[in-house]
C-alpha positions as CSV (number, residue, x, y, z in Angstrom):
1,M,33.5,25.5,-5.2
2,R,35.5,27.4,-7.7
3,Q,34.6,30.8,-6.1
4,T,34.9,29.6,-2.6
5,M,38.4,28.6,-3.7
6,K,39.0,32.1,-5.1
7,E,37.7,33.7,-1.9
8,I,40.2,31.8,0.4
9,E,43.1,32.9,-1.9
10,V,42.3,36.8,-1.1
11,N,40.4,36.7,2.1
12,V,42.3,36.5,5.6
13,A,39.4,35.7,7.7
14,Y,39.1,32.2,5.4
15,R,42.7,31.7,5.8
16,W,42.7,32.2,9.3
17,F,39.5,30.0,9.9
18,L,41.3,27.1,7.7
19,G,44.8,27.7,9.3
20,L,46.5,28.5,6.3
21,D,49.4,31.3,6.2
22,M,49.5,34.1,3.8
23,L,51.9,32.4,1.3
24,D,50.5,28.8,1.7
25,P,49.0,27.4,-1.4
26,V,44.9,26.9,-1.3
27,P,43.9,23.4,-2.7
28,H,42.6,22.8,-6.3
29,F,38.6,23.1,-6.3
30,S,38.6,19.2,-7.7
31,T,40.4,18.1,-4.9
32,F,37.3,17.9,-2.7
33,G,35.0,16.4,-5.2
34,K,37.5,13.7,-5.8
35,N,38.0,13.0,-2.4
36,Y,34.3,12.3,-1.6
37,T,34.3,10.2,-4.6
38,R,37.5,7.9,-3.6
39,R,36.8,7.8,0.3
40,F,33.3,8.6,1.1
41,K,31.1,7.1,-1.8
42,D,28.7,4.5,-0.8
43,T,29.3,5.1,2.6
44,D,27.2,6.2,5.8
45,L,29.9,8.6,6.8
46,F,27.2,11.8,6.8
47,E,24.9,9.6,9.0
48,Q,27.5,9.1,11.4
49,I,28.1,12.8,11.5
50,F,24.3,13.3,12.4
51,S,24.3,10.4,15.0
52,K,27.1,11.8,16.7
53,I,26.0,15.5,16.9
54,L,22.5,14.1,18.1
55,E,24.5,11.7,20.7
56,D,26.3,15.2,22.3
57,C,22.6,16.6,22.4
58,M,21.6,13.6,23.9
59,K,24.5,14.0,26.4
60,Y,23.6,17.2,28.0
61,K,20.2,16.0,28.6
62,L,18.5,18.2,26.1
63,V,16.3,15.9,23.7
64,N,13.1,14.6,25.1
65,T,11.8,11.7,22.8
66,E,8.5,11.2,24.8
67,Q,6.4,12.8,21.8
68,I,7.9,12.6,18.2
69,F,6.6,14.7,15.3
70,V,6.9,13.1,12.0
71,D,6.3,14.8,8.8
72,A,7.9,14.9,5.1
73,T,8.8,17.9,2.9
74,H,9.6,18.0,-0.9
75,V,13.0,19.4,-2.3
76,K,13.2,20.3,-6.1
77,A,15.5,17.8,-7.8
78,C,18.3,19.2,-9.9
79,A,16.3,17.9,-13.2
80,N,14.5,19.9,-15.7
81,S,10.6,19.5,-15.8
82,K,10.3,19.4,-19.6
83,K,12.9,17.0,-19.9
84,M,11.3,13.7,-19.4
85,R,10.1,9.8,-20.8
86,K,7.8,7.3,-19.7
87,R,8.6,4.4,-18.0
88,V,6.7,1.2,-16.9
89,A,5.3,2.0,-13.7
90,H,6.0,-1.0,-11.4
91,E,4.1,-1.9,-8.4
92,Q,5.5,-0.9,-5.1
93,A,5.3,-3.6,-2.4
94,L,4.0,-2.5,0.9
95,W,6.1,-2.6,4.2
96,Y,3.3,-4.6,5.9
97,E,2.0,-6.8,3.1
98,E,3.1,-10.1,4.4
99,E,1.6,-9.5,7.8
100,L,-1.7,-8.0,6.0
101,N,-1.9,-11.1,3.9
102,K,-1.9,-13.3,7.2
103,E,-4.6,-11.1,8.6
104,I,-6.8,-11.4,5.1
105,E,-6.4,-15.3,5.1
106,K,-7.2,-15.7,8.9
107,D,-10.3,-13.3,8.5
108,R,-11.3,-15.1,5.4
109,L,-11.2,-18.6,7.1
110,A,-13.1,-17.6,10.2
111,H,-16.0,-16.7,7.6
112,G,-15.5,-19.9,5.6
113,K,-14.3,-18.4,2.6
114,K,-11.3,-19.7,0.6
115,P,-8.0,-17.9,0.8
116,L,-7.2,-16.0,-2.1
117,K,-4.9,-16.8,-4.8
118,K,-1.5,-15.5,-5.0
119,K,-0.8,-12.8,-7.7
120,D,1.5,-13.9,-10.5
121,D,3.6,-10.9,-10.5
122,N,6.7,-11.6,-12.9
123,Q,8.2,-8.0,-12.5
124,P,9.7,-7.2,-8.7
125,P,8.6,-4.0,-7.3
126,A,10.3,-0.7,-7.5
127,S,9.8,2.6,-5.5
128,G,10.3,5.9,-7.1
129,G,13.1,5.5,-9.6
130,T,16.3,3.3,-9.3
131,G,18.8,5.2,-12.2
132,N,19.1,1.5,-13.8
133,D,15.5,1.5,-15.5
134,K,17.0,1.2,-18.8
135,D,15.1,-2.0,-19.7
136,S,11.6,-0.5,-18.8
137,I,12.0,2.9,-20.2
138,S,11.5,2.4,-24.1
139,E,10.0,5.0,-26.8
140,E,7.4,2.7,-27.6
141,L,5.0,1.4,-24.7
142,P,2.0,-0.7,-24.8
143,E,-1.2,1.2,-24.2
144,D,-2.5,-1.3,-21.6
145,V,0.5,-0.7,-19.5
146,K,0.7,1.9,-16.5
147,T,3.3,4.3,-17.0
148,Q,4.9,7.2,-14.9
149,K,7.2,9.8,-15.8
150,C,11.0,9.4,-15.5
151,S,13.3,12.5,-15.3
152,I,16.1,11.9,-17.9
153,S,18.7,14.4,-15.3
154,D,17.7,12.4,-12.5
155,P,16.2,9.1,-13.0
156,E,16.0,8.6,-9.1
157,S,13.9,11.7,-8.2
158,G,9.9,11.1,-8.8
159,W,7.2,13.2,-10.6
160,F,5.7,15.5,-7.6
161,R,2.1,17.4,-8.0
162,K,0.7,20.0,-5.7
163,G,-2.1,22.0,-6.6
164,E,-2.9,22.8,-10.2
165,H,0.0,24.5,-11.2
166,K,3.2,23.1,-8.9
167,H,4.2,20.1,-11.3
168,V,8.0,19.2,-10.5
169,F,10.8,16.6,-10.0
170,A,11.6,16.1,-6.6
171,Y,12.6,14.4,-3.4
172,A,10.9,13.6,-0.3
173,V,12.8,14.0,2.8
174,E,10.9,12.6,5.7
175,T,12.0,13.8,9.0
176,A,11.5,13.2,13.0
177,C,12.0,15.8,15.8
178,D,11.1,16.0,19.6
179,K,9.2,18.8,21.0
180,H,12.1,21.0,21.8
181,G,12.9,21.2,17.8
182,W,15.7,18.7,17.7
183,I,16.1,16.5,14.7
184,L,16.2,12.6,15.4
185,G,16.2,11.5,12.1
186,Y,15.4,11.6,8.4
187,T,14.9,9.4,5.2
188,V,14.8,10.5,1.4
189,H,12.8,9.3,-1.1
190,P,11.3,9.9,-4.6
191,G,9.0,12.8,-4.5
192,N,6.0,10.4,-5.9
193,E,5.9,8.1,-3.2
194,H,3.3,8.7,-0.4
195,D,4.3,9.4,3.3
196,S,2.5,6.2,4.4
197,R,4.3,4.0,2.5
198,T,8.1,5.3,3.1
199,F,7.2,5.4,6.9
200,K,8.5,2.3,7.9
201,A,11.9,3.4,7.1
202,L,11.7,6.2,9.4
203,Y,10.1,4.5,11.8
204,D,12.8,1.9,12.3
205,K,15.2,4.6,13.1
206,I,13.0,6.5,16.2
207,S,11.4,3.4,17.5
208,K,15.0,2.6,19.1
209,L,14.4,6.0,20.9
210,N,11.7,4.6,22.7
211,P,9.0,7.2,22.1
212,Q,5.6,7.1,23.8
213,M,3.6,8.9,21.2
214,V,4.0,9.9,17.6
215,V,2.6,12.9,16.2
216,A,1.8,13.1,12.6
217,D,-0.8,14.6,10.2
218,A,-3.7,13.2,8.1
219,G,-1.3,11.3,5.5
220,Y,0.0,9.2,8.0
221,K,-3.8,8.3,9.1
222,T,-3.9,4.6,7.8
223,P,-4.7,1.1,9.2
224,A,-1.1,-0.4,9.0
225,I,0.8,2.6,10.8
226,A,-2.2,2.7,13.3
227,H,-1.8,-1.3,13.9
228,R,2.1,-0.8,14.1
229,L,2.3,1.8,16.6
230,L,-0.3,0.6,19.0
231,E,1.1,-3.2,19.0
232,D,4.5,-1.6,19.9
233,G,2.9,0.4,22.6
234,I,3.2,3.5,21.0
235,Q,0.1,6.4,20.8
236,P,-0.3,7.6,17.5
237,L,-2.0,10.8,17.6
238,F,-3.4,12.1,14.2
239,P,-5.7,14.8,13.1
240,Y,-9.5,14.7,12.3
241,T,-10.3,13.9,8.6
242,R,-13.5,14.9,6.9
243,P,-15.8,12.1,5.9
244,K,-15.5,11.4,2.0
245,T,-19.3,10.6,1.6
246,K,-21.0,12.5,-1.5
247,E,-23.0,15.5,-0.4
248,G,-26.3,14.5,1.0
249,F,-25.9,11.0,1.3
250,F,-25.4,9.1,4.5
251,G,-22.1,8.8,6.1
252,K,-20.3,5.7,7.1
253,H,-20.6,6.7,10.5
254,E,-24.5,6.7,10.5
255,F,-24.4,3.1,9.9
256,A,-24.1,1.4,13.2
257,Y,-21.8,-1.7,13.6
258,D,-22.8,-5.0,15.3
259,E,-19.5,-6.7,16.5
260,Y,-21.4,-9.4,18.0
261,Y,-23.3,-10.3,14.7
262,D,-20.7,-8.8,12.4
263,C,-22.9,-6.5,10.6
264,Y,-24.1,-3.1,9.9
265,I,-27.3,-1.5,10.3
266,C,-28.4,1.3,8.0
267,P,-30.5,4.3,9.5
268,G,-33.6,2.5,7.7
269,A,-33.0,-0.4,9.9
270,H,-31.6,-2.7,7.6
271,I,-28.9,-5.2,8.1
272,L,-25.9,-5.2,5.7
273,T,-24.5,-8.5,6.1
274,Y,-20.6,-9.8,5.5
275,S,-19.9,-10.7,2.0
276,T,-16.4,-11.2,1.2
277,T,-12.4,-9.7,1.8
278,N,-10.8,-8.4,-0.7
279,R,-6.9,-8.3,-1.1
280,S,-6.7,-4.6,0.1
281,G,-7.9,-6.1,3.4
282,Y,-11.5,-4.6,3.7
283,K,-14.4,-6.6,4.7
284,E,-17.4,-5.8,2.3
285,Y,-20.9,-5.5,3.7
286,K,-23.9,-5.5,1.5
287,S,-27.4,-4.9,2.1
288,C,-30.5,-6.8,0.4
289,G,-31.7,-4.8,-3.1
290,E,-35.1,-6.2,-2.8
291,H,-35.5,-4.2,0.6
292,C,-33.7,-1.3,-0.4
293,A,-35.5,-0.6,-3.3
294,E,-38.6,-0.1,-1.3
295,C,-36.8,1.9,1.5
296,Q,-37.9,5.8,1.8
297,C,-34.1,6.6,2.4
298,L,-32.8,5.1,-0.6
299,S,-31.8,8.4,-2.5
300,K,-29.4,9.1,0.6
301,C,-28.3,5.8,0.6
302,T,-27.2,4.7,-2.8
303,E,-27.3,5.0,-6.7
304,S,-26.5,1.8,-7.3
305,K,-28.6,0.2,-10.2
306,D,-29.3,-2.9,-8.3
307,H,-30.1,-0.8,-5.1
308,V,-27.4,-2.6,-2.8
309,K,-25.7,-0.6,-0.2
310,L,-22.0,-1.4,0.0
311,I,-19.8,-0.6,3.2
312,T,-16.0,-1.7,3.7
313,R,-14.6,-2.0,7.1
314,H,-10.8,-2.5,7.2
315,V,-9.5,-5.7,9.4
316,W,-7.4,-3.8,11.5
317,E,-10.4,-1.0,11.7
318,E,-10.5,-1.3,15.5
319,Y,-6.9,0.4,15.6
320,M,-8.5,3.1,14.1
321,E,-11.3,3.3,16.4
322,V,-8.7,3.4,19.4
323,V,-6.9,6.3,17.3
324,E,-10.0,8.3,17.6
325,D,-10.1,7.5,21.3
326,I,-6.7,9.1,21.6
327,R,-7.4,12.1,19.5
328,H,-10.1,13.2,21.5
329,T,-8.2,12.7,25.0
330,I,-8.0,16.0,26.7
331,G,-4.6,17.7,26.3
332,N,-3.7,15.9,22.9
333,R,-5.3,18.8,20.8
334,Q,-2.7,21.1,22.3
335,I,0.1,18.5,21.5
336,Y,-1.0,18.3,18.2
337,Q,-1.0,22.2,17.7
338,L,3.0,22.1,18.6
339,R,3.7,20.6,15.1
340,K,3.8,24.1,14.0
341,E,6.2,25.1,16.3
342,T,8.4,22.2,15.9
343,I,8.5,20.1,12.3
344,E,7.3,22.9,10.2
345,R,9.5,25.4,11.8
346,I,12.7,22.8,11.0
347,F,11.3,22.7,7.5
348,G,11.0,26.6,7.5
349,T,14.1,27.1,8.6
350,A,15.9,24.5,6.4
351,K,14.5,26.3,3.2
352,E,15.0,29.9,4.4
353,Q,18.4,29.7,5.9
354,H,20.0,26.5,4.3
355,G,19.0,26.4,0.5
356,F,16.6,23.2,1.1
357,R,14.1,24.5,-1.3
358,Y,16.0,22.9,-4.2
359,T,19.2,20.8,-4.4
360,Q,22.1,21.0,-7.2
361,Y,23.0,17.4,-6.3
362,V,21.8,14.6,-8.9
363,G,20.7,11.3,-7.3
364,K,19.4,10.0,-4.0
365,A,22.8,9.3,-2.3
366,R,23.9,12.7,-2.7
367,M,20.6,14.0,-1.6
368,E,20.8,11.9,1.6
369,M,23.8,13.3,1.8
370,K,22.8,16.8,1.8
371,A,20.2,16.3,4.1
372,G,22.2,14.8,6.5
373,L,24.5,17.5,6.7
374,T,22.0,20.2,6.7
375,F,20.2,18.7,9.6
376,A,23.6,18.0,11.3
377,C,24.4,21.7,11.2
378,M,21.1,22.9,12.2
379,N,21.4,20.7,15.5
380,L,24.7,21.6,15.8
381,K,24.0,25.4,15.6
382,K,21.3,25.0,18.2
383,L,23.6,23.5,20.6
384,A,26.0,25.7,20.5
385,K,23.8,28.7,21.0
386,I,22.1,27.0,24.2
387,L,26.1,25.9,25.6
388,E,26.8,29.7,25.0
389,K,24.1,30.8,27.0
390,R,24.1,28.0,29.6
391,G,28.0,29.0,30.3
392,W,27.4,32.7,30.3
393,S,24.5,32.3,33.0
394,T,26.7,30.1,34.9
395,A,29.5,32.7,34.9
396,R,27.1,35.2,36.0
397,F,25.6,33.4,39.0
398,L,29.1,32.8,40.2
399,L,29.8,36.5,39.8
400,I,26.5,37.2,41.7
401,L,27.4,34.6,44.5
402,K,31.1,36.1,45.1
403,K,29.5,39.6,45.5
404,I,27.0,38.0,47.9
405,K,29.6,36.4,49.9
406,R,31.9,39.2,50.0
407,K,29.1,41.4,51.9
408,E,28.5,38.7,54.1
409,V,32.0,38.8,55.1
410,L,32.5,42.7,55.4
411,K,29.0,42.6,57.6
412,E,30.5,39.8,59.8
413,K,33.2,42.1,60.5
414,W,31.6,45.2,60.6
415,C,29.2,43.5,63.3
416,W,32.1,42.3,65.3
417,A,33.9,45.4,65.3
């Protein structure tokens, strides 16, 4: 800001843009920081600016919300990766936890099982960093306590790992756009939070736009998200995910599920019966160890000592089956390939042209301000270019129409003569 004020003092173009005369004094560089602190801190002003520009884009009927593309990108935080300390890692509350617990209890009662006992959680759940974790940060922590890395400079950021070499403190900016590249919404979270856990905050914003389809990558392919979207009448379009089975062993798709008897049938024609439903919402199906011990397919099935094969099935697994049917629908593959032309292009433009690779602001609130202004400027810039071309095309059309009418008038006069 200091350098900007110096440029305004000597640059006539800056003075003309700001409406300052040659002898008018330039404001002090600290005026803007104090003005933000006193007037705009802890407000949603920048969210309102973004929403106002988006409304203008919709007014010109440029936005199409039938298909919404969702993804997240990481922005490096203004924090030294070497200046950190460990703190107690609180268990994060899931946004669908209450609904899932009801479904688990209903499923257990249907199978004649007792409801699960509630966990005794004395510590409230926290996500990422809060900036006020002085009680949970200490130099000496018990060995049996789960810990996580916390930045001294920016405690609200999260330790982000990508590959073997990239380990930094960062923020995750979750963004949604339409097929034309208009940014429809955004949320900011610590970099160590998974996309599927932070999806609810962004979904609450884009659900007001009444989308027909939500296109996202494999990070969002979870039973909870599929359940929420399908229950709201929205088609989720997710990519293919490879089976996570060990090489040389039977995959889960090779075990046939019998919906009527609620059991699985293995390739060796043995039955895996229902055992229980765990706290994570997965129903467990187990085989008989005595039968499996004599099976010829045992070496390709399991390595357990008691020769018991275990297969899990989520209580919302039927929604995942619908997701696979949507993925195989004709034309949806081409829709999914539009991600690289829409949401991925937005992230690339923001990082290359708008300094979105890293932030010089400290704290989640200021990062939200940066994201809001950046995306608002990108929408505004795109809108200005389209309106300029639209105005030029209209003027050219009117000029051509005027020439045609003039020729017709001359032709009529000539023919009459």
